[in-house]
N, CA and C atoms as an extended XYZ file, in Angstrom:
273
Properties=species:S:1:pos:R:3:atomname:S:1:resname:S:1:resid:I:1 pbc="F F F"
N         0.120      -29.284        4.935 N   MET     1
C         0.684      -28.506        4.763 CA  MET     1
C        -0.306      -27.700        4.621 C   MET     1
N        -0.545      -26.116        4.130 N   LEU     2
C        -2.352      -25.974        3.915 CA  LEU     2
C        -1.675      -25.602        2.390 C   LEU     2
N        -0.328      -24.777        1.808 N   ALA     3
C         0.635      -24.058        1.470 CA  ALA     3
C         1.638      -23.764        1.105 C   ALA     3
N         2.231      -23.044        0.594 N   ARG     4
C         3.753      -23.717        0.257 CA  ARG     4
C         4.089      -22.488        1.673 C   ARG     4
N         5.168      -22.628        2.042 N   ARG     5
C         5.071      -21.444        3.609 CA  ARG     5
C         5.023      -20.396        2.905 C   ARG     5
N         5.022      -19.478        1.695 N   SER     6
C         5.182      -18.244        1.359 CA  SER     6
C         3.523      -17.874        1.980 C   SER     6
N         2.978      -19.155        1.742 N   SER     7
C         1.229      -18.522        1.308 CA  SER     7
C         0.685      -18.207        2.244 C   SER     7
N         1.152      -19.992        3.216 N   ARG     8
C         0.282      -20.043        4.882 CA  ARG     8
C         0.907      -19.112        5.928 C   ARG     8
N         1.855      -18.455        5.806 N   ALA     9
C         2.614      -16.641        5.765 CA  ALA     9
C         1.294      -15.986        5.963 C   ALA     9
N         0.991      -15.927        5.075 N   ARG    10
C         0.009      -14.188        4.712 CA  ARG    10
C        -2.019      -14.782        5.120 C   ARG    10
N        -2.060      -16.418        5.230 N   GLN    11
C        -3.425      -16.798        6.544 CA  GLN    11
C        -3.435      -16.666        6.816 C   GLN    11
N        -5.036      -15.900        7.172 N   ARG    12
C        -5.588      -15.740        7.585 CA  ARG    12
C        -6.692      -16.462        8.525 C   ARG    12
N        -6.609      -16.559        9.918 N   PRO    13
C        -8.742      -17.513        9.603 CA  PRO    13
C        -9.673      -16.549        9.637 C   PRO    13
N       -10.858      -17.508        8.949 N   GLY    14
C       -11.244      -16.284        8.325 CA  GLY    14
C       -10.769      -15.972        6.240 C   GLY    14
N       -10.124      -16.787        6.063 N   GLY    15
C        -8.738      -15.792        5.280 CA  GLY    15
C        -9.625      -17.300        3.915 C   GLY    15
N        -8.944      -16.312        2.943 N   LEU    16
C        -9.740      -17.508        1.607 CA  LEU    16
C        -8.765      -18.112        0.660 C   LEU    16
N        -8.282      -18.974        0.447 N   LEU    17
C        -7.726      -19.822       -0.911 CA  LEU    17
C        -7.641      -19.891       -1.847 C   LEU    17
N        -7.414      -18.871       -2.312 N   VAL    18
C        -8.146      -20.026       -4.615 CA  VAL    18
C        -6.411      -20.559       -4.629 C   VAL    18
N        -7.437      -21.904       -5.029 N   ALA    19
C        -6.365      -22.738       -5.965 CA  ALA    19
C        -6.612      -22.551       -7.141 C   ALA    19
N        -4.923      -22.029       -7.849 N   ILE    20
C        -5.213      -22.057       -9.506 CA  ILE    20
C        -4.225      -22.887       -9.569 C   ILE    20
N        -3.384      -24.063      -10.248 N   PRO    21
C        -5.470      -24.530      -11.503 CA  PRO    21
C        -5.205      -25.831      -10.865 C   PRO    21
N        -5.275      -26.328      -10.120 N   ALA    22
C        -5.053      -27.711       -9.687 CA  ALA    22
C        -6.651      -27.527       -9.692 C   ALA    22
N        -6.921      -26.705       -8.576 N   GLY    23
C        -8.028      -27.311       -8.124 CA  GLY    23
C        -7.755      -27.353       -6.379 C   GLY    23
N        -8.627      -27.648       -5.226 N   VAL    24
C        -8.704      -27.942       -4.272 CA  VAL    24
C        -8.918      -29.792       -4.248 C   VAL    24
N        -7.453      -29.927       -3.656 N   SER    25
C        -7.409      -31.237       -3.516 CA  SER    25
C        -8.343      -31.541       -2.181 C   SER    25
N        -9.136      -33.029       -1.633 N   PRO    26
C        -9.274      -32.846       -0.265 CA  PRO    26
C        -8.921      -32.879        0.668 C   PRO    26
N        -7.024      -33.304        0.488 N   GLU    27
C        -5.638      -32.751        1.107 CA  GLU    27
C        -5.666      -31.936        1.542 C   GLU    27
N        -6.111      -30.463        1.261 N   LEU    28
C        -5.911      -28.837        0.956 CA  LEU    28
C        -7.452      -28.523        1.575 C   LEU    28
N        -8.529      -29.381        0.519 N   ALA    29
C        -9.553      -29.022        1.451 CA  ALA    29
C        -9.549      -29.751        2.761 C   ALA    29
N        -9.120      -30.239        3.951 N   GLN    30
C        -8.772      -30.407        4.942 CA  GLN    30
C        -7.773      -29.727        5.578 C   GLN    30
N        -6.834      -29.212        5.113 N   ALA    31
C        -6.219      -28.302        5.267 CA  ALA    31
C        -5.931      -26.905        6.225 C   ALA    31
N        -7.162      -26.607        4.900 N   ALA    32
C        -7.847      -25.012        5.478 CA  ALA    32
C        -8.901      -25.432        5.800 C   ALA    32
N        -9.067      -26.217        5.902 N   GLU    33
C       -10.719      -26.425        7.087 CA  GLU    33
C        -9.960      -26.135        8.283 C   GLU    33
N        -9.160      -27.351        8.514 N   ALA    34
C        -7.847      -27.084        9.967 CA  ALA    34
C        -8.593      -25.662       10.610 C   ALA    34
N        -7.540      -24.824        9.091 N   ALA    35
C        -6.766      -23.252        9.870 CA  ALA    35
C        -8.184      -22.534        9.744 C   ALA    35
N        -9.158      -22.491        9.658 N   ASP    36
C       -10.260      -21.997        9.662 CA  ASP    36
C       -10.322      -20.453        8.498 C   ASP    36
N        -9.565      -22.052        7.712 N   VAL    37
C        -9.476      -20.480        5.986 CA  VAL    37
C       -10.372      -21.586        5.697 C   VAL    37
N       -11.050      -20.597        3.811 N   ARG    38
C       -11.745      -21.263        3.369 CA  ARG    38
C       -10.648      -21.447        1.888 C   ARG    38
N       -11.265      -22.066        1.028 N   ALA    39
C       -10.036      -23.077       -0.016 CA  ALA    39
C       -11.507      -23.103       -1.624 C   ALA    39
N       -11.122      -22.519       -2.390 N   THR    40
C       -11.669      -22.695       -4.109 CA  THR    40
C       -11.597      -22.683       -4.346 C   THR    40
N       -11.491      -23.064       -5.934 N   PRO    41
C       -10.315      -24.006       -7.320 CA  PRO    41
C       -11.185      -22.534       -8.295 C   PRO    41
N       -10.876      -22.257       -9.016 N   PHE    42
C       -10.442      -20.843       -9.784 CA  PHE    42
C       -10.194      -21.034      -10.685 C   PHE    42
N       -10.983      -21.500      -11.843 N   LEU    43
C       -10.512      -21.859      -13.574 CA  LEU    43
C       -10.901      -20.330      -14.299 C   LEU    43
N        -9.058      -20.181      -14.854 N   VAL    44
C        -8.890      -18.799      -15.519 CA  VAL    44
C        -9.215      -19.896      -16.909 C   VAL    44
N        -9.822      -18.453      -17.333 N   GLU    45
C        -9.982      -17.958      -19.228 CA  GLU    45
C        -9.312      -17.846      -19.653 C   GLU    45
N        -8.257      -17.815      -21.325 N   PRO    46
C        -8.238      -16.624      -21.681 CA  PRO    46
C        -8.520      -15.355      -22.377 C   PRO    46
N        -7.993      -14.379      -22.033 N   ASP    47
C        -8.411      -14.079      -22.116 CA  ASP    47
C        -7.671      -12.384      -22.405 C   ASP    47
N        -7.110      -11.616      -23.908 N   GLY    48
C        -6.122      -11.089      -23.845 CA  GLY    48
C        -6.415       -9.976      -24.118 C   GLY    48
N        -7.415       -9.493      -23.919 N   ALA    49
C        -7.341       -7.992      -23.069 CA  ALA    49
C        -7.305       -7.742      -20.909 C   ALA    49
N        -7.796       -8.768      -20.966 N   ALA    50
C        -7.568       -8.375      -19.665 CA  ALA    50
C        -5.908       -8.649      -19.169 C   ALA    50
N        -5.877       -9.545      -20.087 N   LEU    51
C        -4.187       -9.564      -19.182 CA  LEU    51
C        -3.578       -8.292      -19.749 C   LEU    51
N        -3.419       -7.981      -20.925 N   ALA    52
C        -3.499       -7.354      -21.188 CA  ALA    52
C        -3.237       -5.689      -19.355 C   ALA    52
N        -4.566       -5.519      -19.469 N   THR    53
C        -4.283       -4.727      -18.121 CA  THR    53
C        -3.880       -4.715      -17.169 C   THR    53
N        -3.761       -6.119      -16.407 N   ILE    54
C        -3.061       -7.344      -15.921 CA  ILE    54
C        -1.330       -6.133      -16.137 C   ILE    54
N        -0.656       -6.593      -17.484 N   ALA    55
C         0.072       -5.689      -17.632 CA  ALA    55
C         0.317       -4.620      -17.344 C   ALA    55
N        -0.685       -3.696      -17.872 N   ASP    56
C        -0.121       -2.432      -17.796 CA  ASP    56
C        -0.828       -2.354      -16.157 C   ASP    56
N        -1.195       -3.004      -14.919 N   LEU    57
C        -1.570       -3.039      -13.739 CA  LEU    57
C         0.751       -2.518      -13.486 C   LEU    57
N         1.257       -4.213      -13.641 N   ILE    58
C         2.032       -4.517      -12.861 CA  ILE    58
C         2.993       -3.521      -13.528 C   ILE    58
N         3.259       -2.935      -15.333 N   ASP    59
C         4.304       -1.933      -15.041 CA  ASP    59
C         4.133       -0.520      -14.836 C   ASP    59
N         2.601       -0.149      -14.291 N   ALA    60
C         2.418        1.252      -13.342 CA  ALA    60
C         2.275        1.032      -11.195 C   ALA    60
N         3.273       -0.555      -11.850 N   GLY    61
C         3.593       -0.153      -10.200 CA  GLY    61
C         2.789       -1.214       -9.399 C   GLY    61
N         1.294       -1.205      -10.013 N   HIS    62
C        -0.232       -0.683       -8.800 CA  HIS    62
C         0.513       -2.478       -8.515 C   HIS    62
N         0.499       -3.280       -9.271 N   VAL    63
C         0.502       -4.500       -8.773 CA  VAL    63
C         1.836       -5.191       -8.880 C   VAL    63
N         2.760       -5.995       -7.201 N   ALA    64
C         3.229       -6.336       -7.428 CA  ALA    64
C         3.682       -8.079       -7.682 C   ALA    64
N         4.672       -7.688       -8.150 N   VAL    65
C         4.860       -9.790       -8.397 CA  VAL    65
C         6.507      -10.489       -7.837 C   VAL    65
N         6.155      -11.322       -7.119 N   GLU    66
C         7.714      -11.859       -6.491 CA  GLU    66
C         7.554      -12.994       -7.198 C   GLU    66
N         8.771      -12.724       -8.191 N   VAL    67
C        10.152      -13.506       -8.424 CA  VAL    67
C        10.888      -13.737       -8.096 C   VAL    67
N        11.189      -15.011       -7.506 N   GLU    68
C        12.755      -15.505       -6.356 CA  GLU    68
C        13.041      -15.541       -7.525 C   GLU    68
N        13.649      -16.361       -9.075 N   LYS    69
C        14.462      -16.629      -10.120 CA  LYS    69
C        13.613      -16.874      -10.852 C   LYS    69
N        15.396      -16.354      -12.180 N   THR    70
C        14.766      -16.194      -13.343 CA  THR    70
C        14.869      -17.502      -14.220 C   THR    70
N        14.845      -18.008      -15.744 N   PHE    71
C        15.320      -18.603      -16.351 CA  PHE    71
C        15.421      -18.901      -17.612 C   PHE    71
N        16.665      -19.478      -18.340 N   PRO    72
C        15.933      -19.296      -19.708 CA  PRO    72
C        15.743      -20.460      -20.384 C   PRO    72
N        14.864      -20.157      -21.545 N   LEU    73
C        14.127      -20.905      -22.216 CA  LEU    73
C        14.960      -22.315      -22.296 C   LEU    73
N        16.499      -22.554      -22.483 N   GLU    74
C        16.667      -23.434      -22.191 CA  GLU    74
C        16.761      -24.574      -21.152 C   GLU    74
N        16.470      -23.565      -20.390 N   GLN    75
C        16.356      -24.770      -19.098 CA  GLN    75
C        15.606      -24.966      -18.250 C   GLN    75
N        14.168      -24.643      -18.979 N   ALA    76
C        12.807      -25.129      -18.560 CA  ALA    76
C        12.692      -26.157      -18.125 C   ALA    76
N        13.446      -27.429      -18.256 N   ASP    77
C        13.332      -28.803      -17.809 CA  ASP    77
C        13.768      -28.383      -16.066 C   ASP    77
N        14.774      -27.686      -15.874 N   VAL    78
C        15.465      -27.709      -14.689 CA  VAL    78
C        14.816      -26.511      -13.890 C   VAL    78
N        13.997      -25.559      -14.096 N   ALA    79
C        12.805      -24.796      -14.235 CA  ALA    79
C        11.700      -25.601      -13.482 C   ALA    79
N        11.036      -25.497      -13.953 N   HIS    80
C        10.066      -26.590      -13.896 CA  HIS    80
C         9.482      -27.380      -13.175 C   HIS    80
N        11.381      -28.101      -12.422 N   ALA    81
C        11.130      -29.109      -10.775 CA  ALA    81
C        10.445      -27.604       -9.944 C   ALA    81
N        10.972      -26.144      -10.168 N   ARG    82
C        10.943      -25.758       -8.520 CA  ARG    82
C         9.411      -25.375       -7.828 C   ARG    82
N         8.804      -25.361       -9.049 N   GLY    83
C         7.299      -24.912       -8.468 CA  GLY    83
C         6.552      -24.398       -9.664 C   GLY    83
N         6.712      -22.522       -9.814 N   LYS    84
C         6.462      -21.732      -10.318 CA  LYS    84
C         7.222      -21.050      -11.082 C   LYS    84
N         7.267      -20.587      -12.516 N   LEU    85
C         9.202      -20.316      -13.440 CA  LEU    85
C         8.199      -19.293      -13.544 C   LEU    85
N         8.906      -18.482      -14.461 N   VAL    86
C         9.239      -17.836      -15.324 CA  VAL    86
C        10.524      -17.766      -16.695 C   VAL    86
N        10.406      -17.726      -17.237 N   LEU    87
C        10.942      -18.230      -19.170 CA  LEU    87
C        11.604      -17.435      -19.162 C   LEU    87
N        13.063      -16.605      -19.445 N   ILE    88
C        12.699      -15.869      -20.462 CA  ILE    88
C        12.980      -16.289      -21.907 C   ILE    88
N        12.489      -15.730      -22.823 N   VAL    89
C        11.403      -17.061      -24.042 CA  VAL    89
C        12.253      -15.549      -25.364 C   VAL    89
N        13.310      -13.950      -25.062 N   ALA    90
C        13.088      -13.633      -25.982 CA  ALA    90
C        14.235      -12.130      -25.168 C   ALA    90
N        14.785      -11.408      -25.231 N   ASN    91
C        15.845      -10.738      -24.708 CA  ASN    91
C        15.538       -9.790      -24.750 C   ASN    91
């Protein structure tokens, strides 16, 4: 499998898959090559100013964030078993 079904459906031959934060495993590299997709790792360094800019873009509706489900902080153990997650820390 190249990536999760939702990501894989968006991949086109000649496209680029950016793997954050785990990088590109040999299996992912092989699947990407078979699908004619480039795969590259990307390490993100913390940057408060950049995160504020991204938050502004999201708030302005210029960036769409797909969130399937949110979980209260008390359910972090359950939520983390599902992959990507959003934890509600405060109201």
